C-alpha positions in Angstrom: 0.3 -0.1 -0.4 1.4 3.4 -0.8 1.1 6.3 1.1 -1.7 8.1 -0.7 -3.7 4.6 0.2 -2.8 4.1 3.5 -3.8 8.4 4.3 -7.5 7.1 2.1 -7.3 3.7 4.5 -6.6 6.1 8.1 -9.7 7.9 6.9 -12.2 5.1 5.9 -11.1 4.1 9.3 -11.9 7.2 10.8 -15.3 6.4 9.1 -16.0 3.2 10.4 -14.3 0.7 7.8 -14.7 0.1 4.2 -18.7 -0.2 3.2 -18.8 -3.7 1.2 -17.3 -4.2 -2.8 -20.7 -3.1 -4.2 -21.7 -0.2 -2.6 -17.6 0.6 -3.4 -18.2 -0.3 -6.8 -21.8 1.8 -6.9 -19.7 4.9 -5.5 -16.9 4.7 -8.1 -19.3 4.5 -10.6 -20.6 7.1 -9.5 -17.8 9.5 -9.3 -16.8 8.7 -12.5 -20.4 9.9 -13.9 -19.3 13.3 -12.0 -16.3 13.2 -14.2 -18.2 12.8 -16.8 -20.3 16.0 -16.2 -18.2 17.6 -15.6 -15.4 16.9 -18.5 -18.6 17.5 -20.7 -18.6 21.1 -18.8 -15.0 22.0 -19.4 -15.1 21.2 -23.0 -18.2 23.3 -23.6 -20.7 20.4 -24.6 -22.6 20.6 -22.0 -22.6 23.5 -20.3 -19.2 26.0 -18.2 -16.9 23.9 -15.9 -13.9 24.7 -14.5 -10.6 22.8 -14.1 -10.4 23.4 -10.3 -13.8 21.0 -10.8 -12.6 19.2 -12.9 -9.4 18.1 -10.6 -11.7 18.0 -7.5 -14.4 15.2 -9.6 -10.5 13.4 -10.1 -9.7 13.4 -7.2 -13.3 11.9 -5.9 -12.5 9.1 -8.6 -9.5 7.9 -7.0 -10.4 8.2 -3.8 -13.3 5.5 -4.5 -10.6 3.6 -6.2 -8.7 3.4 -3.6 -10.7 1.9 -1.0 -11.9 -0.9 -3.5 -8.5 -1.6 -3.9 -7.6 -1.1 -0.4 -10.0 -3.5 0.3 -8.5 -6.3 -1.4 -5.2 -4.8 -0.7 -3.9 -4.2 -3.8 -0.9 -1.5 -4.3 -2.6 0.7 -7.2 0.7 2.3 -8.4 1.8 -1.4 -8.5 -1.7 -1.9 -10.6 -0.4 0.8 -12.3 3.0 -0.2 -13.7 2.2 -3.7 -14.8 -1.1 -2.0 -16.6 1.6 0.6 -18.4 3.5 -2.2 -19.1 1.2 -4.0 -20.8 -0.8 -1.4 -23.0 3.4 -0.8 -23.7 3.8 -4.2 -25.1 0.4 -4.7 -26.1 -0.2 -1.5 -27.9 3.2 -0.3 -29.4 1.9 -0.6 -32.7 -1.6 1.0 -32.7 -0.8 5.1 -32.1 0.1 6.6 -35.6 3.2 8.0 -34.7 4.8 4.2 -33.7 3.6 2.8 -36.8 
């Protein structure tokens, strides 16, 4: 568990512990929806948005994701590193500048 996940864990412990996995997944999906709304605003598609609100929503998504990862004792930085390596190998020929 990295330092940021540890901080999330400590806060969740103060609040009484983690929710059940599907409750956390629902919270994560809700936060992704709020991120989508704000991204539509920032891009001028749905209204007027601002980068501060976009940053807040990204943070909320990361918090919800950290809760799920902590519940299952998965270090998000390790998981991200593995994904970066997977995409590097799998998708190296898919991007226009790599062909």
